[in-house]
N, C-alpha and C positions, 0 to 999 in steps of 0.2 A: 840389623834393622833395615827394612826395605824403604825405598823412596815412595812417598805418598802417591796413590793412584786415584784420580777423581773420575767417576762414571755417572751416567744418568741416575743410577740407583742411589749414589751418594747424595745427589740433590733431593731425591724423594725422601730419603731418611732425614736430611737436614730440615726440610719443610715440616715433616711430622713432628720432629723434636721441638721445633719452634712453637708450634701450636700447643703441644702438650705442656711444655715447660712454661709457656706464657700464661697458662691457666693455673699452674701450681700455686702461685702466691695467693690467689683468691681462695683456693681450697684450704691452704694453711691458715688463712685468716678465719675461715669458718670453724676449723678444727680447734683453734685457740679459744673459742668461746666456751668449749666444753671441757677441755683438759689443759694442764699446764704445758709449757714448751718442751720440757724434757720428755714427757710422754707422747707428745705429738711426734717427736723424733723417733722414739723407741718403737711406737706402734707402726709408724710408717716403714721403718726398716725391717721390723719383725714380719709384717705381712709380706713384704717383698722377699725376704730370705726364705720363708716357708714355701712360697710359690716357686722360686728359683731352684730350691733344693729338690723339689719333686720333679721339675722339668729336667734338671741336670742329671738326676738319678736315672730317669727314663732313657737318657742318652748315654749312660755308661760311665758317668763321672770322669770324662776326659778333661784334662787340663793342659799341661805342657806336652809338646810334641816329642820331646826327648828328655833324657835325664838332666836334672838341674841341681845346683849346689845350694848351700845355706844362704849365700848372698842373694841368690834369686828369690828364695822364699822370703827373706827379709825385705827385699824390694817389693814383693807382692803385698806383704802386710802394710808397708808404707803407702803404697798406691791405694789400697782398700780404705785405709784410715782417711786419706785425703779425699777420696771419692764418695765416702758415705758417712763415716763417724763424725768428723769435724764439721763438714758443711751442714749435715742434718741437725746437729745440735745448735749451730750458730744461727741458722736461718729463722726458725720459729722464735728463738729468744729475741733476735733483732726485730722481728715483726710485731712484737708486743709494743714497740715504741715508734715504728714507722709504718707507712701505708704499704699496701700490696703494690701500688703503682711505683712507689719509690724502690721497693725491693726488685721489681722487674727491670727497672732502668739500671740499677746498680749492677745487676748480674751481667749486663752488657759489657761491663768493664773487664770481664774475664779476658778478652782479647788483648788488653793492655798489660796483662800478666804473661800471656802466652807469647806475644811477639818477641820481646827481648830474650826470653828463655829459649825459644825455638831457634833464634838466631845462632846460638852457640851449641845447641844440643840436638837439633833435628836436621838431617841432611836435606838440602834443597829448600830450606825455609829461612834464608838469611835476610835481614832487614836491609832495604835500600833507602835512598834519600826520601822517596815518597812515603814509604811505610813509617819512617822515623818521624816525619812531619805529622802524619796521621796519628801516630802514637801520642805525640805531645798535645795535639788538639783534643783528642779523646780523653786523655788523662786530666786535662784541664776541666773537661766536662764533669768528670768524677768528683774533682775538688769542689766545683760549683754545686753539684748535687748534694754532697754530704754537708758542706757549709751552709747551703740554703735551707736544708732540712733542720739544722740546729737553730738557725735564726728564726725560721717559721714557728718552731715549737719552743720558744724561749721559756715558757712556763714548765716545760718538761726537760729536766736536766739529763734524762736518759736518752733523748733523741739522738744526740751525737754518738753515744755508745751503741745504740741500736743500728745506726747507719754504718758504723765501723764493723759491727758484727756481720751485717749483710755483705759488706765489701769483703770481709774475711771469707765468707762463703764462696764468693766468686774467685778469690785468690786460691782457695783450696782446690776448686775444680780446675783452675788453670794449671797449677803446678802438678796436680794429679794426672792431668791429660798428657803433659810432657813426659812424666816418668812412666806412664802406661805404655807409651810408644817404645820405651827402652827395655821392656820385658821381652824375653825370647819368644819364638813362635808358640802360640797356644790356641786352644779352642775358645772362641769368643763367648760361647754360652757358659763354659766352665769359669772363665775369668769374671763374667758378670755375676755368676752365682757366688763366687768367692768374695767379691766386693760386698754383696749383701750379707753373707754369712758372717764375715769378720766384722762388718759394720754393726750387725745385731749383737754379736758377742760383746762389743765394746760399748754400744749405746744403751742397752738395757740397764746394766749396772750404773751407768752415769745418770740415767733418769731416776733411779732409786736414790742416788746420792743427792741429786739436785732438788727433786720434788717429792720424795717419799714414796709410799706405796701407790700403785696406779689407781686413779679414781674410776668409778663406773660411768662410762660415757652414755649420753642419751642417744636416741636413734639417729638424729642428724649428724652428731659428732662421729658416731661409729661409721656411718656411711662415708663421711669425709675422710676418716683415717684409712678405711679400706681402699677407697679410690686413690688416695695418696700412695699407698703401698703398692698397689697392683699396676697402676698405669704410669704416672710420672716417675716412679721409683724403679720397680722391677722391669716393666716393659721398656721405658725410655733408657734405663741404664744399659740394657742389652744393645739397643740401637746405638747408644753413645759409644759403647765398646767397639762394636763393629766399625763405626765410622772413624774412630781414632786409629784403630789398627790398620785400616785400609787407606783412608784419605788424609789422615794426619790431624794433629790438634789445631793447627792454624785454620784449616778448612772447617773443623767443627765450630770454631769461634764465630763463624759467619752466622750461626744460629741466633746470635745476639742482635741481628737486625730485626728479627721477628719477635723475639721474646718481649722486649720492652713495649712494643706497640700493642701486643695482645694484653699484657698486664695492665697498661694504662687504660685501655678501652674497657676491660672488665672491671677494674677498680672503680672507674667513674660510673659505668652503667649499672653495675650490680650493687656495689657498696657505697655509692654516692661519695667517693673520695674526692677531696679538693685537689686541683692541679695548680699549685702556685707558679708564678712566672719563672722562678729559678729552676723548677723541675723541668719545665718545657725547654728552657735555654740549655740546660744540661743534656736533655734528650737529643736536641739538635746537634750539640757539640760532640756527643759520644757517637751518634750515628754518622755524623760528618767525618769524624776521625777514622771510624772503621771503613767508610767508603773510600777515603784517600789511601789508607794503608792497604786495602784489599782491592785496589782499582784494577789490577791485571786480572784477578779472578772474576770480577764483575764484567769486564770486557769479554772474557771468554764465554761467560754465561750468555751474554747478549748475542754473541756471534752464533752460539749453538741454537738459541731460540729463533734467530732470523733464518738459519739454515733449514730448520724444520717447518717454518711457516709456509 
């Protein structure tokens, strides 16, 4: 496993992912108006798998750079389930009971899963005193966010479970990012395609089991599902894979400075979602915790920007 290498291209990919993923929760909210959550997940990953399979085939179906054993294939399946199957099932189910703004802020908690795991499992990403303090502040923000959502929606007993499901989505992405770095050298396009293909193989039967046969979506819902599959799923998953394999999972987690801001803005502007005080307090705590824990990276970015000015 190579030491993470951060380049200007890494920052461009990070910004693109933040804008795309920040818009995802709004699109999921629209799709849920027309189909149940299981089929939102299945359609999303099926669209992505079909596209990635075609592109991967055109490139010769390359995957690992050398021969690998059964343990590597088992690790690959595990990574794919954490990167597509579980989070894609959890997110739309949770968004039935929480707002898109809440979902976007909660996804920022991914870094507080990645930091302690990367400390032990990724070379060059050990936690120091500053990052530990940031971790504690940010995680307190997550507790405030989920607790505040359950208090705000006292009449809805499912609000707490919906919030935990969205947090579970972030946890899956965080753990999956760590283990993706532990795979041997491989083609990023092939790895991205495998994530979607294995995700589709597992998610479609799960949708049948959870929600029965697929309903016929209306035009707006079909467009939302297609956009979900092709842009934030297939396209963004490829960029995510490239970024994890090159710059590392901790660097990828910086995307969560962008995602919650975009999701909150779109939720309020497009869906007229309320922003209770606990949600804003949690947003400040989570972003503050990330800033403290990633202070050295932010200083390096500022230095590069001044040097180019």
